N, C-alpha and C positions, 0 to 999 in steps of 0.2 A: 322574694328572697333568692339570691343567687347561690347555686350549689358549687362548691369548689372541691377539686380532687387534689389532695396534698400527698406527695410521694417522697418518702425518705426512709432510709434503712436504720435510722436512729429513733427508737420509740419515744425517748424523752423529748426530742425536738418535735416530733409529730404531735405529742400531747400539748406541749407549750404553744406551738403554732395554732393548733385548733382552738385553744382557750383564747388567745389574743384575737384571732380572726373572727370568732363568734361573739366576742364581747359586745360589739356595737349593734348586733342584731341584723346587720346587712347580709351576712353570709352564713350558710350552713356548710360545714366541712366534713368531707368523707376522706378518711386516711387510708394509705396503703404502704406497706413496708418494702415493696419492690415494684419495679416498673412493669414486670409481667402481670402481677396482680392488679396494677393500675389499669392496664389495658383491658383486663377482664371486667373491672368495674365500669370503665368507660363504655364498653359495648352494651352493658345492661342498665345503665343509668343516664339520666339527663344531667350533664355536667356543663357549667357555664364558663369555667376557667380551670387551668391546671397549674399547680406549683410543684416543681420537682427539684430534688437535689441533683448535682452532677455526678458525684463519685458514689456509685452504688455497685454492689456485686451483681454478676450476671449480665444485666443490661444497664448501661450508664445513662445519664440524663440526655446526652446527645443522641444516642440510639433510640431512646424513648421518644424524644422530640421528632426524630425522623419518622418513626412508626406512626405517631399521632398525626403528623402532617400528611402522610399518605392516605389517611382516612378522613381527617377533619382539617381542611385547608385554613379555616378561619377561626378555629377554637383558640382562645387566648392561652398562651403558654409562657410561664415565667420560670426562669432557671436560677437556682442557687449555685454559685461557684465559690471555690476557695480563693483566697487572695493570691495575686501573682499568676493567675491563670488566664492572661489576656488572649492567648491562642485559642482557648476554649470559647471565650466570648465571641471572637470573630467567626469561628466555625458555627456557633449557635445562631448568629445573625444570618449567615448564609443558608441555614436550614429553616429559617423563618420564625425564630423566637421573638416574642413581643417585647420582653424586658429581661434583664438579668440583675441579680443582686449578689454582692459578695458577702459570704458568711463572716461572722465575727463582730465584735463591738457590742454595744448596748442592745439587748434583745427587744426592749420596748420601742426604741427608735427604729430598729430594723423592721419590726412587724408593722409599725405605723407607716413606714415607707412602702412596705409590701402591700398594705391595704390600698394606699393611694395608687399604686401601679396596677393593681387588680381593677380598680374602678375605671382607670383610663383604658385598659385593655378590653374590658367588657363594653364600654362606651363605643370603642372602635368597631367591635363586632356588630353591635346594634346599628351602627351607622351603615355598615355594609348591607345588613339585612333590610334596613329601611330603604336604601337605594335600590336594592333588588326588587322590592315590592312596588317601586315607582310611586310611592305615596308622597305627594307634594307637601303635606302638612309636616312631614319630617325633615323638610329643608333646614329648619332651624337646628336640628340635631347635627346635621353635616357642618353647618357654619360654626357651631360651638365646639367642634372636635379640636383636640389639642395638636393633632398632626395635620400637615398639608394634604389635601385631597384633590386629585384631578380625575376627570373622566375623559377618556379619549375614544374616538371612533377608530375601530381597528382597520377599516378599509382605507381611510384617508390619512391615518396617523396624525390626526389633529385633535386638539382638545375641544370638548363641547361643554364642559362645565368645570368649575373649581370653587373651593370654599374660601372663607376669609383668610385662613391661615396661609393658604397657597398664595394669595395676593400679597400678604404681609411679607412673606419670605422673598418673593421674586420682584416685588415693587410694581407689578402690573395690576391693573384693575381687572375685574372679572370680564368686562366687555373686551378688553385687550387680549386676555387669555383665550377666550372663545374663538375658535377657528385658527389659533396659533399652532404651527407645527410642533409636535411633541418634543423634538430635539432643541427647540428654541430656548428652553429653560436650562440647558446644559452647556458647559464650555464647548466651543467649536471642535476642539481636538478629540472630543469623545463622541461626536455625533454618529459616525459610522458604527463604532463599537456598540453603542447603546441601542441603536436601531436594530442591529442584528440580534442583540439579547432580547429586545422587546418581542420580536417575531418568534424567538425560541420559546418564551414564556406563553405567548399566545397559543402556540400549538399544544402546550401542556394544560392550558386553562387557568393556571395559577402558579405563583412562585414569588421569589424575592431575589434581589441583588443589591449590591452596594454601588452607589453612583455619586457624582458630584453635581450639585445644582448651583447655578449662578444666583447669588444673593442680590438683593436690591443695592447693597453697597459694593458690589463687584467681587465679593469673596467667593471662593469655591467651597461650598458647604458639603461635607460628606454626609450622605444620608442612606438609609436602608429603605428601599421601596418595595412594598408588598403589592402584588398585582393579582386581580381576580377578574376573570371574564364574566360579563353580565349582559343581559339582553334588555334593552330599553325600547319599548314600542316596536319590537322586531328589528331593532338596530343592534348590531354586534359591537359591543363596547368593552373597554378595559377600565376597571376601577383601580386607581393607583394611589396608595397611601404612603406618604413620605415621612419618615421619622429621622430627626436630626441625631447623628451619632458623633458629633464633633468631640465630645468628651472622651468617647471610646478611642477615637482616632488619635487624640493627643496622648492618651495613655500608651497606645501601641507605639507611637513615634518615640516616646520617652524610653520605652523598653528597648527598642531597636538601637537608640543612641547609647544607652547604657551598655548593651552587649558589644557594640563597636569599641567603646572605651575600654572594656575589659579585655577584648581581643588584642587591642593595641598595647595595653599594659603588659599582657602575657608575652607578646612578641618582643617588647623592649627588654623584659626580664630575661628571656631566653637568650637574646643577643648579648646582654651584659655578662651572663654566665659563661657563654662560649668564649668571649673576649678574655675573661679572667683565667679560664682553663688554658687558653692559648699562651698567656703570659707565664703561667706556672709551668707549663710544659716546655717552655723555652722556645 
């Protein structure tokens, strides 16, 4: 049974979430009313995943996420946000969040979706641990992962392995991907930029960034890639897990377009008012 840490400053939501999440018997839920207390629980307990609200007094969800990532690079973290807070989502992705959910709507459906995302996030973490242990029998776990996974040699900057999802997204077979330069899966105009970012994350040992991947159909797919340095038979490698954020990108683009339209409307309105005042003033 996986143990979850659920952090929210609203006691009623904590109780409701614990009831829903423990109902199937998959999870045991430890609750905390603040991020600070959550960090204390995390340091003294075995936790498999964290669910956190964003808007909390003292330390908010993003600050909590940042602190967790400084101590636990691969611990699954799911963030609850309010509606219309796309800027929070983008910052959370850059800090290494696994998933986000918007509060509101039907509680039963929302917690069912949360359970699903927790399963995926824990599966992803187990994939990383399986690869680090270099246990070949866990190869099937990697191939059944819902995200695209690549392993690259840090000295040559070439791929040495990839899972089925990576092949589906790029349109290349595993044999084609192996020995392929890492930048080959990205649009040419980003090669230099991504290579520099890759070396920066290599020095840190882990991290995440937003990139575009060339899809099998030629599309530029926005993805968040989480990278972790691993050692395979004495070989320095980087484990790269790519998660599709097309839906988030579309939401952000729509928000920017709406803001532009509002700004244009405000400018037109101001212009009309000035013209009318000029006419009245003679």
